C-alpha positions in Angstrom: -7.0 9.6 51.7 -6.4 9.4 48.3 -10.0 11.4 46.0 -10.4 8.2 45.0 -10.9 7.0 48.6 -12.8 9.6 50.0 -15.3 8.6 46.8 -15.7 5.7 48.3 -17.3 6.8 51.2 -19.3 9.8 50.4 -22.2 7.5 50.5 -21.2 6.9 54.2 -20.3 10.6 54.9 -24.0 11.7 53.6 -25.7 9.2 56.0 -24.0 9.5 58.7 -22.4 6.3 59.1 -19.0 7.3 59.8 -17.2 8.4 62.9 -16.6 12.3 63.7 -13.0 12.1 62.8 -13.9 10.9 58.7 -16.5 13.1 59.0 -13.8 16.0 59.8 -11.5 14.3 57.6 -13.7 14.2 54.4 -15.3 17.7 55.1 -12.3 19.1 54.9 -11.1 17.5 52.2 -14.2 18.6 50.1 -14.1 22.1 50.7 -10.6 22.0 49.1 -11.1 19.4 45.9 -13.9 20.7 43.4 -13.9 16.9 41.8 -14.7 15.0 45.0 -17.0 18.4 46.0 -18.5 18.2 42.2 -19.5 14.5 43.1 -20.6 14.9 46.7 -23.8 17.4 45.5 -23.9 15.5 42.6 -25.0 12.7 45.0 -27.0 14.4 47.4 -29.1 16.0 44.7 -29.7 12.4 43.3 -30.5 11.3 46.8 -32.8 14.3 47.9 -34.6 13.6 44.3 -35.5 10.1 45.5 -36.3 11.2 49.2 -38.7 13.2 47.5 -40.3 10.6 45.1 -43.9 10.1 45.3 -45.1 6.9 44.4 -48.0 7.6 42.0 -51.0 4.7 41.8 -51.5 2.8 38.7 -55.3 3.9 36.8 -57.8 1.3 37.5 -58.4 0.5 34.0 -54.9 -0.5 33.2 -54.3 -3.0 36.3 -57.5 -4.3 35.6 -56.5 -4.6 31.4 -52.9 -6.3 32.6 -55.4 -8.8 35.4 -57.4 -9.8 32.2 -54.9 -10.4 30.0 -53.0 -12.6 32.4 -55.6 -14.8 33.2 -56.3 -15.1 29.4 -52.4 -16.1 28.9 -53.2 -18.9 32.2 -56.1 -19.9 30.3 -54.8 -20.5 26.6 -51.7 -22.3 28.4 -53.8 -24.5 30.2 -55.8 -24.9 27.1 -52.8 -26.2 24.9 -51.6 -28.2 27.6 -54.4 -30.3 27.8 -54.7 -30.5 24.6 -51.5 -31.5 24.0 -52.3 -34.7 26.5 -55.6 -35.3 25.4 -54.0 -36.3 21.9 -53.1 -40.2 21.3 -50.1 -41.1 20.6 -50.7 -42.0 17.1 -51.0 -38.9 16.3 -48.2 -37.5 17.8 -45.6 -40.3 16.5 -47.9 -39.6 13.0 -45.5 -36.7 11.2 -42.2 -38.2 12.7 -43.1 -41.3 11.2 -44.6 -39.9 7.7 -40.9 -37.8 8.0 -39.2 -41.2 8.4 -40.6 -43.5 5.8 -39.9 -40.5 3.1 -36.2 -39.9 4.9 -35.9 -44.1 4.5 -37.0 -43.8 0.7 -34.9 -41.2 0.1 -32.4 -43.3 1.8 -32.9 -46.4 0.1 -33.0 -45.2 -3.4 -29.7 -43.4 -3.3 -27.6 -47.0 -1.7 -29.6 -48.8 -4.1 -29.1 -47.1 -6.9 -25.2 -47.7 -5.8 -25.2 -51.5 -4.3 -26.0 -54.3 -5.8 -29.6 -54.7 -4.1 -30.7 -57.4 -6.2 -28.3 -60.3 -4.3 -30.4 -59.6 -1.3 -33.9 -61.2 -0.5 -36.6 -59.2 -1.1 -38.4 -59.8 3.2 -34.4 -59.1 4.1 -35.0 -55.1 2.1 -38.2 -55.5 3.6 -36.7 -55.3 6.8 -34.1 -53.2 6.4 -36.7 -50.0 5.4 -39.2 -51.0 8.2 -36.3 -50.7 10.8 -34.8 -47.4 9.0 -38.7 -46.2 8.9 -39.0 -46.4 12.3 -35.1 -45.5 13.1 -35.3 -42.3 11.1 -39.3 -41.7 12.7 -37.3 -41.5 16.3 -35.1 -39.2 15.6 -37.1 -37.4 14.1 -39.5 -37.7 16.7 -36.5 -36.4 19.4 -35.8 -33.5 17.5 -39.6 -32.3 17.6 -39.9 -33.3 21.5 -36.8 -31.5 21.7 -37.9 -28.2 20.2 -41.5 -28.5 21.6 -40.2 -28.7 25.1 -37.2 -26.7 24.9 -34.7 -29.4 25.4 -32.2 -27.9 23.5 -30.1 -31.1 23.8 -32.2 -33.6 22.2 -32.7 -31.2 19.1 -28.9 -30.7 18.8 -28.4 -34.4 19.5 -31.1 -35.5 16.9 -30.0 -32.4 14.5 -27.1 -33.0 13.9 -27.9 -36.8 13.3 -30.2 -36.2 10.9 -27.5 -34.4 9.3 -24.6 -36.5 9.1 -26.9 -39.3 7.7 -27.1 -36.6 4.8 -23.7 -36.3 4.5 -22.6 -39.8 4.5 -25.4 -41.0 1.8 -23.9 -38.0 -0.6 -20.4 -39.5 0.2 -22.2 -43.1 -0.9 -23.2 -41.6 -3.9 -20.3 -40.1 -4.6 -18.2 -42.8 -3.8 -19.2 -46.4 -2.5 -16.8 -47.6 0.2 -16.3 -50.9 -1.8 -15.6 -48.4 -4.5 -12.8 -46.5 -2.6 -11.5 -50.3 -1.2 -10.7 -51.2 -4.8 -9.6 -47.9 -5.8 -7.6 -47.3 -2.9 -6.0 -51.0 -3.5 -4.8 -50.8 -6.8 -3.2 -47.0 -6.3 0.3 -47.0 -5.6 -0.1 -45.0 -2.8 -2.4 -46.8 -1.3 -2.0 -50.7 -2.4 1.0 -51.4 0.4 -0.8 -50.3 3.5 -4.5 -52.1 2.1 -2.3 -55.2 1.4 -1.7 -55.5 5.3 -5.0 -55.4 6.3 -7.6 -58.2 6.0 -11.0 -57.5 4.2 -12.3 -57.4 7.3 -10.2 -55.0 8.4 -9.9 -52.6 5.1 -14.2 -52.2 5.8 -13.7 -51.5 9.2 -11.0 -48.7 8.3 -13.2 -46.9 5.8 -16.8 -47.3 7.2 -15.2 -45.4 10.3 -13.9 -42.7 7.8 -17.2 -42.4 6.3 -18.6 -42.0 9.4 -16.3 -40.1 11.0 -16.5 -37.5 8.7 -19.3 -36.9 8.1 -20.8 -36.7 11.9 -17.3 -34.5 12.7 -18.9 -32.4 10.3 -22.3 -31.8 11.4 -21.2 -31.6 15.1 -19.0 -28.8 14.4 -21.5 -27.2 12.2 -25.5 -27.6 13.7 -24.8 -27.7 16.8 -25.1 -24.9 19.9 -21.7 -23.3 20.8 -23.1 -23.4 24.8 -23.4 -26.9 24.4 -22.0 -28.2 28.3 -20.7 -32.1 28.5 -19.1 -32.1 24.2 -17.5 -35.3 24.5 -20.7 -36.6 25.6 -23.6 -34.8 23.9 -20.8 -36.2 20.9 -20.5 -39.5 21.6 -24.6 -39.8 22.2 -25.0 -38.5 18.6 -22.3 -40.3 17.0 -23.8 -43.8 18.9 -27.8 -42.1 17.2 -25.8 -42.0 13.8 -24.1 -45.1 14.0 -27.2 -46.6 14.2 -29.1 -44.7 11.6 -26.1 -46.3 9.5 -27.3 -50.1 10.3 -29.7 -50.5 7.0 -27.4 -49.0 4.9 -24.4 -50.9 6.1 -26.5 -53.7 5.5 -28.4 -52.8 2.2 -24.3 -52.7 0.3 -22.9 -55.3 2.7 -25.2 -58.1 2.3 -23.7 -60.3 -0.6 -20.4 -60.4 1.3 -19.4 -62.4 4.4 -20.5 -61.8 7.5 -16.7 -60.5 8.9 -17.1 -57.7 6.1 -20.7 -56.2 7.8 -19.4 -56.9 10.9 -16.4 -55.1 10.3 -17.8 -52.5 8.4 -20.6 -52.0 11.0 -18.0 -51.9 14.1 -16.2 -49.3 12.1 -19.3 -46.7 11.2 -19.9 -47.2 15.0 -16.3 -46.2 16.5 -15.8 -43.7 13.6 -19.2 -42.5 14.6 -18.7 -41.9 18.5 -15.0 -40.0 17.9 -16.5 -38.0 15.4 -19.7 -36.9 17.1 -17.1 -36.3 20.1 -14.5 -34.4 18.3 -16.4 -32.0 16.5 -18.9 -31.6 19.4 -16.0 -30.8 21.5 -14.1 -28.5 19.0 -17.3 -26.4 18.9 -17.7 -25.8 22.5 -13.7 -25.1 22.7 -14.1 -22.4 19.9 -16.9 -20.7 22.0 
């Protein structure tokens, strides 16, 4: 037997589980091999020390202290749980809806500064604003619930959608979709391509790009690398982001025909889902 094989059998040799022939072979090897003999003596000394170990009882005051702290922790957790359950739904929804209201006001101000919202009926603007408050509130609620309950997937879904929304607003403020389409329709490199598209097709294309880029970046930089089912979660985050964009698209697109509105939202939906899935998947693969 080699030294490696001998050292693998030392524990069995020490407790007497080997056959007489194996014992004789190992004993003969130990007398002539210093390394294996040293390994065996260290193992025997360690086992002997463990055999002589005597358990020491815990001090009575330490045991009582640990027991009291455990009871206090359980009682505190029970009180917090009961308090959360006892809180009415409107109290639990106040903070998310307040954040949603603030986000909707900021978003409406940015979109309004870059589009002709004066052409929209006041009731339409009020309805769009109310829908925006509710949508933002739901996303903030999902983020809050995910953080409190430890559901990281929910938190990352909401986080990615909110970050993508901020990027979309910034992109819209710098260059709104209608302005980008007008510019590209006159630029000599892109003009031949856009001339082949209908107006609805152009808004589908640019709406998709304006959603794909923010959602892809948000999904890549603001989610966990350990996220499972990246394509599913990315698609869900993209769908959530696309729904959040609906009031913005309506406010920018209301003066146009229905085909433009449908084309723009359809492109935004496709771009959001594709961008979210790609961003999540790349992040997962690089983990």
